[in-house]
All heavy atoms as a GROMACS GRO file, in nm:
protein
  536
    1MET      N    1   9.014  11.204  11.223
    1MET     CA    2   9.020  11.200  11.078
    1MET      C    3   9.149  11.263  11.028
    1MET      O    4   9.215  11.207  10.941
    1MET     CB    5   8.899  11.274  11.020
    1MET     CG    6   8.894  11.273  10.870
    1MET     SD    7   8.859  11.108  10.811
    1MET     CE    8   8.849  11.136  10.639
    2ASP      N    9   9.188  11.376  11.080
    2ASP     CA   10   9.310  11.440  11.036
    2ASP      C   11   9.432  11.357  11.072
    2ASP      O   12   9.526  11.346  10.993
    2ASP     CB   13   9.324  11.579  11.096
    2ASP     CG   14   9.225  11.676  11.034
    2ASP    OD1   15   9.183  11.651  10.920
    2ASP    OD2   16   9.192  11.776  11.100
    3ALA      N   17   9.432  11.297  11.192
    3ALA     CA   18   9.545  11.214  11.233
    3ALA      C   19   9.557  11.092  11.143
    3ALA      O   20   9.669  11.050  11.110
    3ALA     CB   21   9.530  11.172  11.379
    4GLY      N   22   9.444  11.035  11.100
    4GLY     CA   23   9.449  10.920  11.010
    4GLY      C   24   9.506  10.957  10.875
    4GLY      O   25   9.584  10.881  10.817
    5MET      N   26   9.468  11.071  10.824
    5MET     CA   27   9.521  11.115  10.694
    5MET      C   28   9.671  11.143  10.703
    5MET      O   29   9.746  11.115  10.609
    5MET     CB   30   9.446  11.240  10.646
    5MET     CG   31   9.298  11.215  10.617
    5MET     SD   32   9.272  11.088  10.492
    5MET     CE   33   9.317  11.177  10.346
    6ILE      N   34   9.714  11.198  10.816
    6ILE     CA   35   9.858  11.224  10.835
    6ILE      C   36   9.933  11.092  10.841
    6ILE      O   37  10.041  11.078  10.784
    6ILE     CB   38   9.881  11.310  10.960
    6ILE    CG1   39   9.828  11.450  10.937
    6ILE    CG2   40  10.030  11.315  10.994
    6ILE    CD1   41   9.828  11.537  11.060
    7ALA      N   42   9.874  10.993  10.911
    7ALA     CA   43   9.939  10.861  10.919
    7ALA      C   44   9.949  10.797  10.781
    7ALA      O   45  10.052  10.735  10.747
    7ALA     CB   46   9.863  10.772  11.015
    8ILE      N   47   9.844  10.809  10.702
    8ILE     CA   48   9.849  10.755  10.565
    8ILE      C   49   9.956  10.828  10.484
    8ILE      O   50  10.032  10.766  10.409
    8ILE     CB   51   9.710  10.766  10.498
    8ILE    CG1   52   9.613  10.667  10.563
    8ILE    CG2   53   9.721  10.740  10.348
    8ILE    CD1   54   9.470  10.683  10.517
    9GLY      N   55   9.965  10.958  10.498
    9GLY     CA   56  10.067  11.036  10.428
    9GLY      C   57  10.207  10.997  10.470
    9GLY      O   58  10.297  10.986  10.385
   10ALA      N   59  10.227  10.973  10.599
   10ALA     CA   60  10.359  10.930  10.647
   10ALA      C   61  10.395  10.794  10.591
   10ALA      O   62  10.508  10.770  10.548
   10ALA     CB   63  10.361  10.928  10.799
   11GLY      N   64  10.297  10.704  10.588
   11GLY     CA   65  10.323  10.571  10.532
   11GLY      C   66  10.353  10.577  10.384
   11GLY      O   67  10.442  10.506  10.335
   12LEU      N   68  10.281  10.660  10.312
   12LEU     CA   69  10.307  10.674  10.168
   12LEU      C   70  10.444  10.736  10.143
   12LEU      O   71  10.513  10.697  10.048
   12LEU     CB   72  10.197  10.760  10.104
   12LEU     CG   73  10.061  10.692  10.086
   12LEU    CD1   74   9.960  10.792  10.033
   12LEU    CD2   75  10.073  10.574   9.991
   13ALA      N   76  10.482  10.833  10.226
   13ALA     CA   77  10.614  10.898  10.207
   13ALA      C   78  10.726  10.796  10.221
   13ALA      O   79  10.819  10.792  10.140
   13ALA     CB   80  10.631  11.011  10.307
   14VAL      N   81  10.716  10.712  10.322
   14VAL     CA   82  10.821  10.612  10.344
   14VAL      C   83  10.812  10.501  10.239
   14VAL      O   84  10.914  10.459  10.182
   14VAL     CB   85  10.812  10.554  10.486
   14VAL    CG1   86  10.912  10.441  10.505
   14VAL    CG2   87  10.835  10.662  10.590
   15GLY      N   88  10.691  10.456  10.209
   15GLY     CA   89  10.676  10.345  10.115
   15GLY      C   90  10.715  10.381   9.974
   15GLY      O   91  10.788  10.305   9.907
   16ILE      N   92  10.669  10.493   9.926
   16ILE     CA   93  10.701  10.533   9.788
   16ILE      C   94  10.850  10.567   9.776
   16ILE      O   95  10.912  10.533   9.674
   16ILE     CB   96  10.611  10.651   9.745
   16ILE    CG1   97  10.467  10.601   9.730
   16ILE    CG2   98  10.660  10.711   9.615
   16ILE    CD1   99  10.367  10.710   9.705
   17ALA      N  100  10.906  10.629   9.879
   17ALA     CA  101  11.050  10.658   9.875
   17ALA      C  102  11.130  10.528   9.872
   17ALA      O  103  11.231  10.517   9.802
   17ALA     CB  104  11.090  10.742   9.994
   18GLY      N  105  11.084  10.428   9.946
   18GLY     CA  106  11.153  10.299   9.945
   18GLY      C  107  11.145  10.230   9.810
   18GLY      O  108  11.243  10.173   9.762
   19LEU      N  109  11.027  10.233   9.750
   19LEU     CA  110  11.012  10.170   9.619
   19LEU      C  111  11.095  10.243   9.512
   19LEU      O  112  11.159  10.178   9.428
   19LEU     CB  113  10.865  10.169   9.578
   19LEU     CG  114  10.776  10.070   9.653
   19LEU    CD1  115  10.631  10.090   9.612
   19LEU    CD2  116  10.820   9.928   9.624
   20ALA      N  117  11.095  10.374   9.515
   20ALA     CA  118  11.173  10.451   9.418
   20ALA      C  119  11.322  10.427   9.436
   20ALA      O  120  11.396  10.412   9.338
   20ALA     CB  121  11.141  10.600   9.430
   21SER      N  122  11.364  10.419   9.560
   21SER     CA  123  11.505  10.393   9.586
   21SER      C  124  11.546  10.254   9.540
   21SER      O  125  11.653  10.235   9.483
   21SER     CB  126  11.534  10.408   9.735
   21SER     OG  127  11.665  10.369   9.763
   22ALA      N  128  11.460  10.157   9.565
   22ALA     CA  129  11.489  10.020   9.522
   22ALA      C  130  11.500  10.010   9.370
   22ALA      O  131  11.589   9.944   9.316
   22ALA     CB  132  11.382   9.925   9.573
   23TRP      N  133  11.408  10.078   9.301
   23TRP     CA  134  11.412  10.076   9.155
   23TRP      C  135  11.538  10.142   9.101
   23TRP      O  136  11.605  10.090   9.011
   23TRP     CB  137  11.286  10.144   9.099
   23TRP     CG  138  11.278  10.137   8.951
   23TRP    CD1  139  11.266  10.025   8.874
   23TRP    CD2  140  11.286  10.247   8.861
   23TRP    NE1  141  11.262  10.059   8.742
   23TRP    CE2  142  11.273  10.194   8.731
   23TRP    CE3  143  11.299  10.384   8.879
   23TRP    CZ2  144  11.277  10.276   8.620
   23TRP    CZ3  145  11.301  10.465   8.767
   23TRP    CH2  146  11.291  10.410   8.639
   24ALA      N  147  11.574  10.258   9.159
   24ALA     CA  148  11.694  10.328   9.114
   24ALA      C  149  11.819  10.247   9.146
   24ALA      O  150  11.912  10.241   9.065
   24ALA     CB  151  11.701  10.466   9.180
   25GLU      N  152  11.821  10.186   9.262
   25GLU     CA  153  11.938  10.107   9.300
   25GLU      C  154  11.954   9.984   9.212
   25GLU      O  155  12.066   9.942   9.182
   25GLU     CB  156  11.929  10.068   9.446
   25GLU     CG  157  12.060  10.015   9.500
   25GLU     CD  158  12.064  10.016   9.650
   25GLU    OE1  159  11.989  10.091   9.712
   25GLU    OE2  160  12.143   9.939   9.704
   26LYS      N  161  11.842   9.927   9.169
   26LYS     CA  162  11.849   9.812   9.078
   26LYS      C  163  11.914   9.852   8.946
   26LYS      O  164  12.004   9.783   8.896
   26LYS     CB  165  11.709   9.757   9.051
   26LYS     CG  166  11.706   9.644   8.950
   26LYS     CD  167  11.568   9.613   8.904
   26LYS     CE  168  11.509   9.724   8.827
   26LYS     NZ  169  11.497   9.714   8.685
   27GLU      N  170  11.872   9.964   8.893
   27GLU     CA  171  11.927  10.009   8.765
   27GLU      C  172  12.075  10.045   8.778
   27GLU      O  173  12.158  10.004   8.694
   27GLU     CB  174  11.848  10.132   8.715
   27GLU     CG  175  11.702  10.104   8.689
   27GLU     CD  176  11.681  10.016   8.568
   27GLU    OE1  177  11.763  10.020   8.475
   27GLU    OE2  178  11.581   9.941   8.568
   28ILE      N  179  12.108  10.120   8.881
   28ILE     CA  180  12.247  10.163   8.899
   28ILE      C  181  12.335  10.046   8.936
   28ILE      O  182  12.448  10.033   8.887
   28ILE     CB  183  12.255  10.275   9.005
   28ILE    CG1  184  12.184  10.400   8.955
   28ILE    CG2  185  12.399  10.306   9.040
   28ILE    CD1  186  12.166  10.508   9.059
   29GLY      N  187  12.285   9.958   9.020
   29GLY     CA  188  12.364   9.843   9.062
   29GLY      C  189  12.397   9.750   8.948
   29GLY      O  190  12.511   9.701   8.936
   30SER      N  191  12.300   9.724   8.862
   30SER     CA  192  12.328   9.636   8.748
   30SER      C  193  12.428   9.700   8.652
   30SER      O  194  12.514   9.631   8.597
   30SER     CB  195  12.199   9.599   8.677
   30SER     OG  196  12.136   9.713   8.623
   31ALA      N  197  12.418   9.831   8.634
   31ALA     CA  198  12.515   9.899   8.547
   31ALA      C  199  12.653   9.899   8.611
   31ALA      O  200  12.754   9.881   8.541
   31ALA     CB  201  12.469  10.042   8.520
   32ALA      N  202  12.659   9.916   8.742
   32ALA     CA  203  12.788   9.917   8.811
   32ALA      C  204  12.853   9.779   8.805
   32ALA      O  205  12.975   9.768   8.786
   32ALA     CB  206  12.770   9.962   8.956
   33ILE      N  207  12.775   9.674   8.822
   33ILE     CA  208  12.831   9.539   8.813
   33ILE      C  209  12.883   9.513   8.672
   33ILE      O  210  12.990   9.454   8.654
   33ILE     CB  211  12.723   9.435   8.852
   33ILE    CG1  212  12.687   9.449   8.999
   33ILE    CG2  213  12.769   9.294   8.820
   33ILE    CD1  214  12.799   9.418   9.094
   34GLY      N  215  12.809   9.558   8.571
   34GLY     CA  216  12.855   9.542   8.433
   34GLY      C  217  12.984   9.617   8.407
   34GLY      O  218  13.076   9.566   8.340
   35ALA      N  219  12.995   9.737   8.463
   35ALA     CA  220  13.118   9.815   8.445
   35ALA      C  221  13.235   9.752   8.518
   35ALA      O  222  13.348   9.749   8.466
   35ALA     CB  223  13.096   9.959   8.494
   36MET      N  224  13.208   9.698   8.638
   36MET     CA  225  13.317   9.634   8.714
   36MET      C  226  13.362   9.504   8.649
   36MET      O  227  13.476   9.463   8.665
   36MET     CB  228  13.273   9.608   8.858
   36MET     CG  229  13.274   9.732   8.943
   36MET     SD  230  13.249   9.700   9.119
   36MET     CE  231  13.105   9.600   9.121
   37ALA      N  232  13.272   9.439   8.576
   37ALA     CA  233  13.311   9.317   8.506
   37ALA      C  234  13.412   9.347   8.396
   37ALA      O  235  13.498   9.265   8.366
   37ALA     CB  236  13.188   9.250   8.446
   38GLU      N  237  13.403   9.467   8.340
   38GLU     CA  238  13.497   9.505   8.234
   38GLU      C  239  13.624   9.567   8.291
   38GLU      O  240  13.731   9.551   8.234
   38GLU     CB  241  13.429   9.603   8.139
   38GLU     CG  242  13.316   9.540   8.060
   38GLU     CD  243  13.252   9.636   7.964
   38GLU    OE1  244  13.304   9.747   7.946
   38GLU    OE2  245  13.148   9.600   7.907
   39ASP      N  246  13.610   9.643   8.401
   39ASP     CA  247  13.727   9.710   8.461
   39ASP      C  248  13.709   9.712   8.612
   39ASP      O  249  13.622   9.781   8.664
   39ASP     CB  250  13.738   9.853   8.407
   39ASP     CG  251  13.867   9.921   8.451
   39ASP    OD1  252  13.952   9.855   8.514
   39ASP    OD2  253  13.881  10.041   8.422
   40GLU      N  254  13.794   9.638   8.683
   40GLU     CA  255  13.780   9.627   8.828
   40GLU      C  256  13.813   9.757   8.900
   40GLU      O  257  13.779   9.774   9.016
   40GLU     CB  258  13.871   9.516   8.880
   40GLU     CG  259  13.828   9.379   8.836
   40GLU     CD  260  13.918   9.270   8.892
   40GLU    OE1  261  14.010   9.302   8.969
   40GLU    OE2  262  13.898   9.154   8.855
   41LYS      N  263  13.878   9.851   8.833
   41LYS     CA  264  13.911   9.979   8.896
   41LYS      C  265  13.788  10.065   8.921
   41LYS      O  266  13.793  10.163   8.993
   41LYS     CB  267  14.009  10.057   8.808
   41LYS     CG  268  14.144   9.989   8.794
   41LYS     CD  269  14.234  10.068   8.700
   41LYS     CE  270  14.365   9.994   8.678
   41LYS     NZ  271  14.449  10.061   8.579
   42LEU      N  272  13.675  10.030   8.862
   42LEU     CA  273  13.552  10.109   8.878
   42LEU      C  274  13.472  10.068   9.000
   42LEU      O  275  13.359  10.115   9.018
   42LEU     CB  276  13.466  10.095   8.752
   42LEU     CG  277  13.529  10.151   8.625
   42LEU    CD1  278  13.441  10.119   8.505
   42LEU    CD2  279  13.549  10.302   8.638
   43PHE      N  280  13.528   9.984   9.087
   43PHE     CA  281  13.455   9.938   9.204
   43PHE      C  282  13.415  10.054   9.296
   43PHE      O  283  13.300  10.062   9.340
   43PHE     CB  284  13.538   9.836   9.284
   43PHE     CG  285  13.474   9.796   9.412
   43PHE    CD1  286  13.366   9.709   9.414
   43PHE    CD2  287  13.520   9.845   9.534
   43PHE    CE1  288  13.305   9.672   9.532
   43PHE    CE2  289  13.460   9.809   9.652
   43PHE     CZ  290  13.352   9.723   9.652
   44GLY      N  291  13.506  10.145   9.324
   44GLY     CA  292  13.477  10.257   9.414
   44GLY      C  293  13.367  10.346   9.360
   44GLY      O  294  13.274  10.384   9.432
   45LYS      N  295  13.377  10.380   9.232
   45LYS     CA  296  13.274  10.465   9.171
   45LYS      C  297  13.140  10.393   9.169
   45LYS      O  298  13.035  10.454   9.194
   45LYS     CB  299  13.314  10.504   9.029
   45LYS     CG  300  13.430  10.599   9.024
   45LYS     CD  301  13.467  10.634   8.880
   45LYS     CE  302  13.587  10.726   8.878
   45LYS     NZ  303  13.631  10.756   8.744
   46GLY      N  304  13.141  10.265   9.138
   46GLY     CA  305  13.017  10.189   9.137
   46GLY      C  306  12.954  10.180   9.273
   46GLY      O  307  12.832  10.190   9.288
   47LEU      N  308  13.037  10.164   9.376
   47LEU     CA  309  12.985  10.157   9.513
   47LEU      C  310  12.922  10.289   9.555
   47LEU      O  311  12.813  10.291   9.612
   47LEU     CB  312  13.098  10.118   9.609
   47LEU     CG  313  13.060  10.103   9.754
   47LEU    CD1  314  12.965   9.986   9.771
   47LEU    CD2  315  13.183  10.084   9.841
   48ILE      N  316  12.990  10.400   9.523
   48ILE     CA  317  12.935  10.531   9.559
   48ILE      C  318  12.805  10.558   9.485
   48ILE      O  319  12.707  10.606   9.544
   48ILE     CB  320  13.039  10.641   9.531
   48ILE    CG1  321  13.155  10.628   9.631
   48ILE    CG2  322  12.977  10.779   9.539
   48ILE    CD1  323  13.272  10.717   9.601
   49LEU      N  324  12.802  10.528   9.356
   49LEU     CA  325  12.680  10.552   9.279
   49LEU      C  326  12.566  10.461   9.324
   49LEU      O  327  12.449  10.497   9.313
   49LEU     CB  328  12.708  10.531   9.130
   49LEU     CG  329  12.796  10.637   9.066
   49LEU    CD1  330  12.828  10.599   8.923
   49LEU    CD2  331  12.729  10.773   9.071
   50THR      N  332  12.598  10.344   9.377
   50THR     CA  333  12.494  10.254   9.427
   50THR      C  334  12.437  10.303   9.559
   50THR      O  335  12.320  10.281   9.589
   50THR     CB  336  12.550  10.112   9.442
   50THR    OG1  337  12.607  10.071   9.318
   50THR    CG2  338  12.443  10.014   9.481
   51VAL      N  339  12.516  10.370   9.638
   51VAL     CA  340  12.473  10.417   9.770
   51VAL      C  341  12.387  10.545   9.759
   51VAL      O  342  12.302  10.570   9.844
   51VAL     CB  343  12.596  10.440   9.860
   51VAL    CG1  344  12.558  10.506   9.990
   51VAL    CG2  345  12.666  10.309   9.887
   52ILE      N  346  12.407  10.622   9.656
   52ILE     CA  347  12.336  10.751   9.642
   52ILE      C  348  12.183  10.736   9.649
   52ILE      O  349  12.117  10.815   9.717
   52ILE     CB  350  12.381  10.824   9.514
   52ILE    CG1  351  12.523  10.877   9.534
   52ILE    CG2  352  12.287  10.937   9.478
   52ILE    CD1  353  12.584  10.939   9.411
   53PRO      N  354  12.121  10.636   9.584
   53PRO     CA  355  11.975  10.625   9.596
   53PRO      C  356  11.926  10.597   9.738
   53PRO      O  357  11.809  10.621   9.768
   53PRO     CB  358  11.939  10.509   9.503
   53PRO     CG  359  12.050  10.500   9.409
   53PRO     CD  360  12.171  10.544   9.482
   54GLU      N  361  12.013  10.549   9.824
   54GLU     CA  362  11.971  10.524   9.962
   54GLU      C  363  11.935  10.654  10.033
   54GLU      O  364  11.858  10.653  10.130
   54GLU     CB  365  12.081  10.452  10.040
   54GLU     CG  366  12.106  10.312   9.991
   54GLU     CD  367  11.986  10.222  10.013
   54GLU    OE1  368  11.918  10.239  10.114
   54GLU    OE2  369  11.962  10.137   9.927
   55THR      N  370  11.990  10.766   9.985
   55THR     CA  371  11.954  10.893  10.049
   55THR      C  372  11.807  10.926  10.026
   55THR      O  373  11.746  10.995  10.108
   55THR     CB  374  12.041  11.008   9.996
   55THR    OG1  375  12.026  11.016   9.854
   55THR    CG2  376  12.186  10.986  10.030
   56ILE      N  377  11.751  10.876   9.918
   56ILE     CA  378  11.608  10.901   9.892
   56ILE      C  379  11.524  10.839  10.003
   56ILE      O  380  11.428  10.898  10.050
   56ILE     CB  381  11.569  10.846   9.754
   56ILE    CG1  382  11.645  10.916   9.644
   56ILE    CG2  383  11.419  10.860   9.732
   56ILE    CD1  384  11.627  10.853   9.507
   57VAL      N  385  11.564  10.719  10.047
   57VAL     CA  386  11.491  10.652  10.155
   57VAL      C  387  11.505  10.731  10.285
   57VAL      O  388  11.410  10.744  10.361
   57VAL     CB  389  11.540  10.508  10.173
   57VAL    CG1  390  11.477  10.444  10.293
   57VAL    CG2  391  11.511  10.427  10.050
   58ILE      N  392  11.624  10.784  10.308
   58ILE     CA  393  11.644  10.862  10.431
   58ILE      C  394  11.556  10.986  10.429
   58ILE      O  395  11.496  11.022  10.531
   58ILE     CB  396  11.794  10.897  10.446
   58ILE    CG1  397  11.875  10.769  10.469
   58ILE    CG2  398  11.815  10.994  10.562
   58ILE    CD1  399  12.024  10.789  10.464
   59PHE      N  400  11.547  11.052  10.314
   59PHE     CA  401  11.459  11.169  10.305
   59PHE      C  402  11.313  11.130  10.329
   59PHE      O  403  11.239  11.201  10.397
   59PHE     CB  404  11.471  11.236  10.168
   59PHE     CG  405  11.605  11.300  10.143
   59PHE    CD1  406  11.655  11.306  10.015
   59PHE    CD2  407  11.680  11.352  10.245
   59PHE    CE1  408  11.778  11.363   9.988
   59PHE    CE2  409  11.803  11.410  10.222
   59PHE     CZ  410  11.852  11.415  10.094
   60GLY      N  411  11.270  11.018  10.273
   60GLY     CA  412  11.133  10.971  10.296
   60GLY      C  413  11.110  10.936  10.441
   60GLY      O  414  11.003  10.964  10.496
   61LEU      N  415  11.209  10.875  10.505
   61LEU     CA  416  11.197  10.841  10.647
   61LEU      C  417  11.189  10.967  10.732
   61LEU      O  418  11.107  10.974  10.826
   61LEU     CB  419  11.315  10.754  10.690
   61LEU     CG  420  11.315  10.708  10.835
   61LEU    CD1  421  11.196  10.617  10.861
   61LEU    CD2  422  11.445  10.638  10.868
   62VAL      N  423  11.270  11.066  10.701
   62VAL     CA  424  11.265  11.192  10.776
   62VAL      C  425  11.128  11.258  10.758
   62VAL      O  426  11.069  11.308  10.854
   62VAL     CB  427  11.379  11.286  10.731
   62VAL    CG1  428  11.359  11.426  10.784
   62VAL    CG2  429  11.513  11.231  10.776
   63MET      N  430  11.078  11.255  10.636
   63MET     CA  431  10.945  11.313  10.611
   63MET      C  432  10.838  11.237  10.689
   63MET      O  433  10.746  11.298  10.747
   63MET     CB  434  10.917  11.307  10.461
   63MET     CG  435  10.808  11.398  10.416
   63MET     SD  436  10.862  11.566  10.443
   63MET     CE  437  10.704  11.642  10.447
   64GLY      N  438  10.848  11.104  10.691
   64GLY     CA  439  10.752  11.024  10.768
   64GLY      C  440  10.759  11.054  10.916
   64GLY      O  441  10.656  11.064  10.983
   65ILE      N  442  10.880  11.071  10.968
   65ILE     CA  443  10.895  11.102  11.111
   65ILE      C  444  10.839  11.240  11.141
   65ILE      O  445  10.772  11.261  11.244
   65ILE     CB  446  11.044  11.092  11.153
   65ILE    CG1  447  11.087  10.945  11.152
   65ILE    CG2  448  11.067  11.154  11.289
   65ILE    CD1  449  11.236  10.923  11.171
   66LEU      N  450  10.864  11.336  11.053
   66LEU     CA  451  10.809  11.471  11.074
   66LEU      C  452  10.656  11.468  11.074
   66LEU      O  453  10.591  11.534  11.156
   66LEU     CB  454  10.861  11.567  10.968
   66LEU     CG  455  11.006  11.608  10.981
   66LEU    CD1  456  11.048  11.692  10.860
   66LEU    CD2  457  11.028  11.685  11.108
   67LEU      N  458  10.599  11.392  10.983
   67LEU     CA  459  10.453  11.382  10.979
   67LEU      C  460  10.401  11.308  11.102
   67LEU      O  461  10.298  11.346  11.158
   67LEU     CB  462  10.408  11.311  10.851
   67LEU     CG  463  10.422  11.390  10.723
   67LEU    CD1  464  10.397  11.301  10.602
   67LEU    CD2  465  10.327  11.506  10.723
   68TRP      N  466  10.472  11.204  11.143
   68TRP     CA  467  10.429  11.125  11.259
   68TRP      C  468  10.433  11.209  11.386
   68TRP      O  469  10.343  11.200  11.469
   68TRP     CB  470  10.518  11.003  11.271
   68TRP     CG  471  10.488  10.914  11.386
   68TRP    CD1  472  10.367  10.861  11.418
   68TRP    CD2  473  10.579  10.868  11.483
   68TRP    NE1  474  10.379  10.783  11.529
   68TRP    CE2  475  10.508  10.785  11.571
   68TRP    CE3  476  10.716  10.887  11.504
   68TRP    CZ2  477  10.569  10.724  11.679
   68TRP    CZ3  478  10.775  10.823  11.609
   68TRP    CH2  479  10.702  10.744  11.696
   69THR      N  480  10.537  11.292  11.400
   69THR     CA  481  10.544  11.375  11.520
   69THR      C  482  10.440  11.486  11.519
   69THR      O  483  10.404  11.536  11.625
   69THR     CB  484  10.685  11.436  11.536
   69THR    OG1  485  10.718  11.508  11.418
   69THR    CG2  486  10.788  11.328  11.562
   70SER      N  487  10.393  11.525  11.402
   70SER     CA  488  10.290  11.629  11.396
   70SER      C  489  10.151  11.572  11.422
   70SER      O  490  10.056  11.648  11.436
   70SER     CB  491  10.293  11.700  11.261
   70SER     OG  492  10.245  11.615  11.160
   71MET      N  493  10.139  11.438  11.427
   71MET     CA  494  10.007  11.378  11.452
   71MET      C  495   9.955  11.413  11.591
   71MET      O  496   9.833  11.420  11.610
   71MET     CB  497  10.013  11.225  11.437
   71MET     CG  498  10.014  11.179  11.296
   71MET     SD  499  10.028  11.001  11.280
   71MET     CE  500   9.909  10.941  11.393
   72GLY      N  501  10.042  11.436  11.687
   72GLY     CA  502   9.999  11.468  11.822
   72GLY      C  503   9.921  11.598  11.830
   72GLY      O  504   9.835  11.617  11.916
   73GLN      N  505   9.946  11.686  11.736
   73GLN     CA  506   9.876  11.815  11.734
   73GLN      C  507   9.732  11.801  11.689
   73GLN      O  508   9.647  11.881  11.724
   73GLN     CB  509   9.950  11.912  11.641
   73GLN     CG  510  10.091  11.940  11.684
   73GLN     CD  511  10.166  12.019  11.580
   73GLN    OE1  512  10.114  12.048  11.474
   73GLN    NE2  513  10.290  12.054  11.611
   74PHE      N  514   9.702  11.695  11.611
   74PHE     CA  515   9.569  11.679  11.555
   74PHE      C  516   9.490  11.568  11.623
   74PHE      O  517   9.376  11.546  11.590
   74PHE     CB  518   9.577  11.650  11.406
   74PHE     CG  519   9.641  11.762  11.329
   74PHE    CD1  520   9.770  11.750  11.281
   74PHE    CD2  521   9.573  11.879  11.308
   74PHE    CE1  522   9.830  11.853  11.211
   74PHE    CE2  523   9.631  11.983  11.238
   74PHE     CZ  524   9.760  11.970  11.190
   75ALA      N  525   9.555  11.494  11.714
   75ALA     CA  526   9.486  11.382  11.780
   75ALA      C  527   9.375  11.435  11.871
   75ALA      O  528   9.391  11.541  11.933
   75ALA     CB  529   9.585  11.300  11.861
   76PRO      N  530   9.263  11.362  11.881
   76PRO     CA  531   9.153  11.412  11.966
   76PRO      C  532   9.186  11.403  12.113
   76PRO      O  533   9.259  11.328  12.159
   76PRO     CB  534   9.036  11.319  11.932
   76PRO     CG  535   9.096  11.200  11.867
   76PRO     CD  536   9.229  11.242  11.812
   0.00000   0.00000   0.00000
């Protein structure tokens, strides 16, 4: 039972982090494309700002891996 709850928690950590990152990247990406349409010099800043939400997914993945590795302690 505890291992199942940990697995659900790991899945939620990765899934919710992925959804939040996708939503943030959609908003930032559309704004960056709009800014680049007006001034092409903003490409670098737009690219960096678009990549920043990807770190949220990495944090969620790390959290999922930490939870997954702790499942061995609770497995029957």
